[in-house]
C-alpha positions in Angstrom: 12.4 -11.5 -9.0 13.2 -8.0 -8.7 13.1 -6.5 -4.9 13.1 -3.4 -3.7 15.4 -1.9 -0.7 13.6 1.2 1.1 15.3 2.8 3.6 13.1 4.7 6.0 15.0 7.5 8.0 14.8 10.7 7.2 14.5 11.4 4.5 15.2 8.2 3.1 16.1 6.2 -0.3 15.1 3.5 -2.5 17.2 0.8 -4.4 15.3 -2.2 -6.9 18.1 -4.8 -8.1 17.1 -7.3 -10.7 18.5 -10.7 -9.6 21.8 -10.8 -11.7 24.6 -12.8 -10.9 25.4 -13.6 -6.8 24.1 -9.7 -6.3 22.1 -8.5 -8.6 21.9 -5.4 -10.6 20.5 -2.2 -9.8 17.3 -1.2 -11.7 16.3 2.6 -9.7 17.9 4.0 -7.2 16.6 7.8 -5.9 16.6 9.7 -2.6 13.6 10.6 -1.1 12.5 14.4 -0.5 13.2 15.6 2.7 9.6 16.2 4.1 8.1 13.4 2.5 4.9 12.8 3.7 3.0 9.5 4.4 0.2 9.9 1.5 3.9 10.7 -0.7 5.6 8.0 -0.1 2.7 5.8 -0.1 2.3 7.5 -3.8 6.8 6.3 -4.6 6.5 2.7 -3.2 2.8 1.8 -5.1 4.7 3.4 -8.4 8.0 1.9 -7.5 6.4 -1.9 -7.2 4.3 -0.8 -10.5 7.2 0.2 -12.6 9.4 -2.2 -11.8 7.5 -5.3 -11.2 8.9 -5.5 -7.8 7.9 -8.5 -5.7 10.0 -8.1 -2.7 10.0 -5.1 -0.8 12.3 -4.9 2.3 13.1 -2.6 5.1 15.0 -2.4 7.9 13.3 -2.9 11.1 12.6 0.3 12.9 15.0 -0.6 16.3 13.4 -0.6 19.2 16.3 -1.5 21.6 17.4 0.1 24.5 16.0 3.5 26.3 16.7 6.5 24.1 15.8 9.7 26.0 14.2 11.1 22.5 11.0 8.4 22.2 10.2 10.5 19.3 13.2 8.5 17.4 11.8 5.6 15.4 8.5 6.6 16.0 8.4 7.7 12.3 10.0 5.0 10.7 7.5 2.7 12.4 4.4 4.9 10.5 6.4 4.5 7.5 7.3 1.1 7.5 3.6 0.5 8.1 2.5 2.3 5.3 4.7 0.3 2.5 3.2 -2.7 4.3 0.0 -1.3 3.5 1.4 -0.6 -0.1 2.7 -4.5 -0.4 -0.3 -6.2 0.8 -2.4 -3.6 -1.5 -0.6 -5.4 -4.4 -0.3 -8.7 -2.8 3.8 -7.8 -2.8 6.0 -9.9 -0.2 6.7 -7.5 2.6 10.3 -8.2 4.9 11.7 -6.5 7.9 15.3 -7.3 8.8 17.5 -5.9 11.9 19.9 -3.4 10.7 23.2 -5.9 12.5 21.9 -8.4 10.0 21.7 -6.1 7.4 25.0 -5.0 8.4 26.4 -8.7 8.8 25.4 -10.0 5.3 27.3 -6.7 3.9 30.1 -6.2 5.4 30.3 -9.5 7.9 29.9 -6.8 11.2 27.2 -6.4 13.0 29.0 -3.0 14.2 29.8 -2.1 11.1 29.6 2.1 10.4 27.1 3.9 8.4 30.4 4.3 6.4 31.5 0.6 6.2 27.8 -0.4 4.5 28.2 2.6 2.0 31.0 1.7 1.0 30.6 -1.8 0.5 27.2 -1.7 -1.6 28.6 0.9 -3.6 31.4 -1.6 -4.4 29.3 -4.4 -4.4 26.8 -2.8 -7.0 29.0 -0.8 -8.7 26.0 2.5 -7.8 27.0 5.9 -8.8 26.3 7.9 -5.8 27.1 8.6 -2.2 24.2 9.8 -0.2 24.0 7.3 2.7 20.2 6.6 2.4 20.5 5.0 -1.4 23.4 3.1 -0.3 21.6 1.9 2.9 18.3 1.1 0.7 20.9 -1.2 -1.5 22.3 -3.0 1.6 18.5 -3.9 2.3 18.1 -4.4 -1.2 21.0 -7.2 -1.4 20.2 -8.9 1.7 16.5 -9.3 0.0 17.4 -10.3 -3.1 19.7 -12.8 -1.1 17.7 -14.6 1.2 13.9 -13.7 -0.7 14.8 -13.2 -4.2 15.6 -17.1 -5.2 12.3 -18.3 -4.1 
């Protein structure tokens, strides 16, 4: 079963994996355009699901932890997650979310790993030819989804 990891941060990224050995193989990756609106996100997700016959879509659960003086942080991610979930429901594709720390633990064995540490682990594991942090985050999310959901 093919899985799609989506990093919902600004601008974000997408990574599609197919089962191949323990970690999977990268079928597709892309950085999302800066300033992408919700309609554009909907179109990209729908096209990706159809083109690559994705069975599971995973995102990072938007942060809802301790108080942040910038209340807008995370709101865009929640809106984006709602759009992705809606597209998945329309196409009968499983939609899952994982807490950031569980993604970090799964990829690096350290729940407090830095973005750089996660990126290095994903680049090494998937041999993905990019240094883009959003694409690498999407790859980490896809790796977790393939491990947890993709074998069903």
